[in-house]
MILO-856144 format. One line per 5 residues: number of its first residue (from 1); for each residue x, y, z of C-alpha. Coordinates in steps of 0.5 Angstrom, whole numbers, always signed. Example, Ala and Ser with C-alpha at 12.3 -4.5 7.8 and 13.67 -1.06 7.14 Angstrom:
1 = +25,-9,+16 | +27,-2,+14
//
This chain:
1 = +298,+173,-131 | +303,+174,-126 | +300,+181,-124 | +293,+179,-123 | +296,+174,-118
6 = +300,+178,-114 | +294,+183,-113 | +290,+177,-111 | +295,+175,-106 | +295,+182,-103
11 = +287,+182,-102 | +288,+176,-99 | +294,+179,-94 | +289,+185,-93 | +283,+181,-91
16 = +288,+176,-86 | +290,+182,-83 | +284,+185,-82 | +281,+179,-79 | +286,+178,-75
21 = +286,+185,-73 | +279,+185,-71 | +279,+178,-67 | +281,+181,-61 | +276,+187,-61
26 = +270,+181,-63 | +273,+177,-57 | +273,+182,-51 | +266,+183,-54 | +264,+176,-53
31 = +267,+176,-46 | +264,+182,-44 | +257,+179,-46 | +258,+172,-43 | +261,+175,-36
36 = +257,+181,-34 | +261,+186,-29 | +258,+185,-21 | +253,+191,-20 | +255,+194,-13
41 = +252,+191,-7 | +246,+196,-4 | +248,+199,+2 | +245,+196,+9 | +241,+201,+14
46 = +245,+202,+20 | +238,+203,+23 | +231,+200,+22 | +226,+204,+20 | +223,+209,+25
51 = +219,+208,+29 | +220,+201,+31 | +213,+197,+33 | +215,+194,+40 | +211,+188,+43
56 = +204,+190,+47 | +206,+187,+54 | +211,+182,+57 | +208,+175,+60 | +209,+178,+67
61 = +211,+185,+70 | +217,+187,+75 | +215,+186,+82 | +222,+186,+85 | +228,+183,+86
66 = +224,+176,+86 | +223,+176,+79 | +228,+182,+77 | +233,+177,+73 | +227,+174,+69
71 = +225,+181,+67 | +231,+183,+65 | +233,+178,+60 | +226,+179,+57 | +227,+186,+56
76 = +234,+185,+53 | +232,+180,+48 | +226,+185,+46 | +231,+191,+45 | +237,+187,+42
81 = +232,+183,+37 | +229,+191,+35 | +236,+194,+34 | +234,+199,+40 | +241,+198,+44
86 = +243,+205,+42 | +237,+208,+46 | +239,+204,+53 | +245,+201,+53 | +250,+205,+48
91 = +245,+211,+48 | +247,+216,+42 | +243,+222,+42 | +243,+226,+36 | +244,+234,+36
96 = +237,+237,+37 | +240,+243,+33 | +244,+242,+26 | +247,+249,+27 | +247,+255,+31
101 = +242,+259,+26 | +237,+253,+27 | +239,+254,+35 | +237,+261,+35 | +231,+260,+30
106 = +229,+254,+35 | +229,+249,+29 | +230,+242,+31 | +233,+237,+26 | +230,+231,+23
111 = +234,+226,+26 | +233,+228,+33 | +226,+228,+32 | +226,+221,+30 | +230,+219,+35
116 = +225,+222,+40 | +219,+219,+38 | +223,+212,+38 | +226,+214,+45 | +219,+215,+48
121 = +216,+209,+45 | +221,+205,+48 | +220,+209,+55 | +213,+208,+55 | +213,+201,+53
126 = +218,+200,+59 | +213,+203,+64 | +208,+199,+62 | +213,+193,+64 | +213,+195,+71
131 = +209,+194,+77 | +205,+200,+81 | +210,+199,+86 | +216,+201,+82 | +213,+207,+78
136 = +215,+212,+84 | +223,+209,+83 | +223,+212,+76 | +219,+218,+77 | +224,+223,+75
141 = +226,+219,+69 | +225,+222,+62 | +228,+218,+57 | +229,+210,+56 | +236,+210,+58
146 = +235,+213,+64 | +229,+208,+67 | +234,+203,+64 | +240,+205,+69 | +236,+207,+75
151 = +232,+200,+75 | +239,+196,+74 | +242,+200,+80 | +236,+200,+85 | +235,+192,+84
156 = +243,+191,+84 | +243,+194,+91 | +237,+190,+94 | +239,+184,+91 | +245,+184,+96
161 = +241,+185,+102 | +236,+179,+99 | +241,+174,+98 | +244,+175,+105 | +237,+174,+108
166 = +236,+168,+104 | +243,+165,+106 | +241,+166,+113 | +234,+163,+113 | +237,+157,+109
171 = +242,+157,+115 | +236,+157,+121 | +231,+152,+117 | +229,+146,+121 | +225,+140,+120
176 = +219,+140,+124 | +214,+137,+120 | +214,+132,+114 | +220,+131,+110 | +216,+133,+103
181 = +214,+140,+107 | +221,+141,+109 | +224,+140,+102 | +219,+144,+99 | +221,+150,+103
186 = +228,+149,+102 | +227,+149,+95 | +223,+155,+95 | +229,+159,+98 | +234,+156,+93
191 = +230,+158,+87 | +230,+165,+90 | +237,+165,+91 | +238,+163,+83 | +233,+168,+81
196 = +237,+173,+85 | +243,+172,+82 | +246,+167,+87 | +245,+160,+86 | +247,+154,+90
201 = +251,+148,+88 | +248,+141,+89 | +253,+140,+94 | +251,+146,+98 | +244,+144,+97
206 = +245,+137,+101 | +249,+140,+106 | +243,+145,+108 | +238,+139,+108 | +242,+135,+112
211 = +244,+140,+117 | +237,+142,+118 | +235,+134,+120 | +232,+132,+127 | +236,+126,+131
216 = +232,+121,+128 | +236,+122,+122 | +243,+122,+124 | +245,+115,+122 | +242,+117,+115
221 = +246,+123,+115 | +253,+120,+117 | +252,+115,+111 | +251,+120,+106 | +257,+125,+109
226 = +261,+119,+110 | +261,+117,+102 | +267,+119,+98 | +263,+121,+92 | +257,+125,+95
231 = +250,+122,+92 | +246,+126,+87 | +240,+130,+90 | +235,+125,+88 | +238,+119,+92
236 = +239,+123,+98 | +231,+125,+98 | +230,+117,+97 | +234,+115,+103 | +231,+120,+107
241 = +224,+118,+105 | +226,+111,+107 | +228,+114,+114 | +222,+117,+115 | +218,+112,+114
246 = +222,+108,+119 | +222,+113,+124 | +214,+114,+124 | +213,+106,+124 | +217,+107,+130
251 = +213,+112,+133 | +207,+109,+132 | +209,+102,+135 | +212,+105,+142 | +206,+108,+145
256 = +202,+102,+143 | +207,+98,+147 | +207,+102,+153 | +199,+102,+154 | +199,+94,+154
261 = +199,+91,+161 | +203,+86,+164 | +197,+82,+167 | +190,+82,+167 | +190,+84,+175
266 = +194,+90,+174 | +189,+92,+168 | +183,+91,+172 | +186,+94,+178 | +188,+101,+174
271 = +180,+101,+171 | +178,+100,+178 | +182,+106,+181 | +180,+111,+175 | +172,+109,+177
276 = +169,+113,+181 | +164,+109,+186 | +158,+112,+189 | +158,+112,+197 | +155,+106,+200
281 = +156,+103,+208 | +162,+101,+211 | +165,+94,+209 | +164,+90,+216 | +164,+83,+217
286 = +159,+83,+222 | +154,+87,+218 | +149,+82,+214 | +149,+81,+207 | +142,+82,+204
291 = +141,+75,+202 | +142,+73,+209 | +136,+78,+211 | +132,+75,+206 | +133,+68,+209
296 = +131,+70,+216 | +125,+73,+214 | +122,+67,+211 | +123,+63,+216 | +120,+68,+221
301 = +113,+68,+216 | +114,+60,+216 | +114,+59,+224 | +107,+64,+224 | +103,+60,+219
306 = +104,+54,+223 | +102,+57,+230 | +96,+59,+227 | +94,+52,+224 | +95,+49,+231
311 = +90,+54,+235 | +85,+52,+229
//
């Protein structure tokens, strides 16, 4: 009986060792099944698919310095959103030929052909955003980056002259009519300066308004300048509007007071002096009036009638 027990014990030991030796592999299989290994991330393309479709037209075309800043912002947003900066800003032109043998055989690389197609599409789109007056400026440009650089250099040089001209116009502007018209002219110049990249501060804007006012606004301008903290622009406009109402009321009352005479005789004398009278007989005290001549004629007729009755 003892040997049989030993065999059973050996069998039990073998089974236990087998189970212990098999447990690591089973655990590894379970682990691999429960937590799969991450798959490699897909590579993102460095450039969009060819070709990129651009918007048909911009809301407005480039007409000159007055809307250059707006046009540039619109074009730049389209270029950035379509990932086309490498065509105008940091332009990278691929090799036209992949090897020397391709050059000899005039075999153009596929990469260059794709680049050229997209470049010409962007070139055509930039031309469509220009007015007819600006097309001759880029007549010698054949690529989109040449159009972009030429326009930027041309507009930058003209912006300096434009801003200097607008500053001089602000310095010489004067109020000659209504206050609203005067403020609108100043606001139009201020907006043009902002579009040209040379904006005015609110303090400079107020100073320009006060400098061009006539003498009737001196008191109001002195009050505005004398404040430690300058009032905002809309408060300045309100104060000047009230001052304009007072000035207009004064200008209406003054001529009426000047026309009122001091007495009725003065008014009648002035009217008589202005009326042209027809020529008549001289004013003489001995000349009988029409009423006295009428009475004398009546008396003569009465005497004649009496004499006739007596003779009968």
